[in-house]
N, C-alpha and C positions, 0 to 999 in steps of 0.2 A: 534615540539612535538615528543617525542621519542615513540618507539613502545609500551612500557608498558602503558604510559598514553593514547596513541591513542586507544589501545584495551579496556581501561576502559571507554572511552567516545564514542566508536563506537557502533552501533547497529548490532545485529546478528539475524539470523532466526533459529528457532528450528522447526524441523519437528516432528509433534505429531501424536498420534493415532487419527483416525477419530472420530469426535465429542467429543474429550477430551481437546479442546483448553482452555476452561474456567477453568477446573480442574487443568490443567498444570500451567496456569498463577497464580492461587491462591496458588498452592503448591510452586512455585518458589518464589513468594512474601513472603510466610511464612518463606522461607530460607534467606530472606534479599536481594533478587535479584530484580532489577527493570525490569518490563515487560511492554509490550504494546500489547494489543489485540484489534485491531480495529473491532468494531461491527457495524452492520446496523440493522434497524428494518424492519420487513416484516410481513404481515398479512397471517396467515395460516387458512384455512377453514377446519373445521371438520363437521360432519353431524349435530351436534346440536349447533355449535357456531363458531364464528371467534375469533381468538386470535392473538394479536400482540406479536411477539417474537423477540429476539435479536440473530443474527447469526454472526459468524466470516466473515469478508470481505475476508479473505484469509484462506479458510478451510485447516485444518491440519498444520497451522503455528502459532507460537507465537514469538514475537520479544523480544529480551533480550538486555539490555544495558550493555555493558562491561562484566566483570567477567567471560569470557570464560576460564580463568585459573582455575576456579572452576568446571572443566569438570566432575569430578566424581559426585559432588552434582547435576549438571544439568542432566547428563545422567541416574542417578539412580532415578530421579523423575518419578513416575508412569505416563505413557502416552507419555513420550519423547522418540522418536526413535533416533534422531540424531541432531547434529549441522550442518547446511548447510555449506559445506566446498569446497574449491578449492585447488587442489594440496595438500590435506591433512591438510590444515590450515583453521580454521574458516574464512569464507568470510564475511568481513564487508560490510554493506549496507551504501551507501553514506548518510550522515546526511541530505542533502537537500531533498533526496527522502523520508526519514522517517518524516522530518518536513512537507513536502507536504501532506503525508498521514494523519498525525496527524491533520493538519489544516483543511483538507478536512472533516475528520470525526467530528471535533469539530465545524465546521461552522454552523451547524444546518440545512444545506441544505439536500435535499434527496440524499442519497448515496447508491449505489448498486455495487455489484461485476460486473466486466466487463471482457470480454475476453481480453487476452493480445494482444496488438497491437504493431507491430514492425514498420510498415509503417504509414505514414500520416503526416499531418501538425502539427508541434510543435507550440503551442501558449502559451501566458502568460496572466494571469488575471491582468488587469491594474488598477483595483480599487475595493473597497469593502473589505470584511473580508478575501477574498482569494487573495488579491493583491500580485503579485510576484510569485504565484504558476504557474509552467509550466507543460504542459501535451499535449496530443494529442486531437485535436478537432474532435468529431464525432457527427452525428445527429441520434437521435432515436425518431421516431414518432413525427416529427416536433419540437423536443426539442433538444437544443444544450447541449452537455455534454463534460466535460473535463475529459480525462482519464489519471490518474497518474499511471505509470507502475513501478513495482518493477522487473526489468529485471532478476535479479538473480533467482527469484522464478518462472518467467514466469507467473506472476499474475498481475492483475491491479484492480483499483477501479475507478468508474465514479461518477461525481457529476454534477448536472444540473447547467448551467451557463447562464447568460444574455449576449446576443450577443454584447451589447454595452460595456461590460467590457472586451472584448477579443481583444488582439493585436497579430498579426502574428510575430513570431520571424524571423528577417531578416537573421540572421546567419544560420538558418535551413530551408531555402526556397527550397532546392533541396532534392529530395528523394534519395534513395539508387542508382538508375540508373543514377542520375545526371540531370534528366529532371525537369524543373521548374513545380511545381504543382500549377496551377492557379485556378483550379476548386474547391478548398476547401471552398471558401466563395461564390461561385456562386449559391448555393442551395437556 
């Protein structure tokens, strides 16, 4: 695949003005650009009522598929601050990461933003709707969660998972310091 076709099929992250993610996504779509804005539902309490609202999983970011050659169209969209770049070039997000985020959001399971994790056990879901999705296993209030990290953004998303559907990745059994982490499944 040449660079031109790779940039058309790759995903890129746009940094947006705070609380303008939905507006930016709609504006870019109206310009014929393909976007992805992963959302999660949460309940907010006001004095007189509770309301379920949808919020971005990655605040201040909208994902764009290809078309970074339309830089002027993108950057003149109200609410867009920049295209996330490395060495002055738009930084592509690996398609397997975007696929994992999309599958996680579309699974119907409870999804929440999660602090970015660099260390921890890498696991893979071995069955069900999320089969094949890889991430870091964490425990929160006696519930296992799979954290899918978008390293370039320093952001992550977590989804509840069934312990029976998790398998440890053999090739990633050592952490950064080279010590085998055996306590991951001892909880």
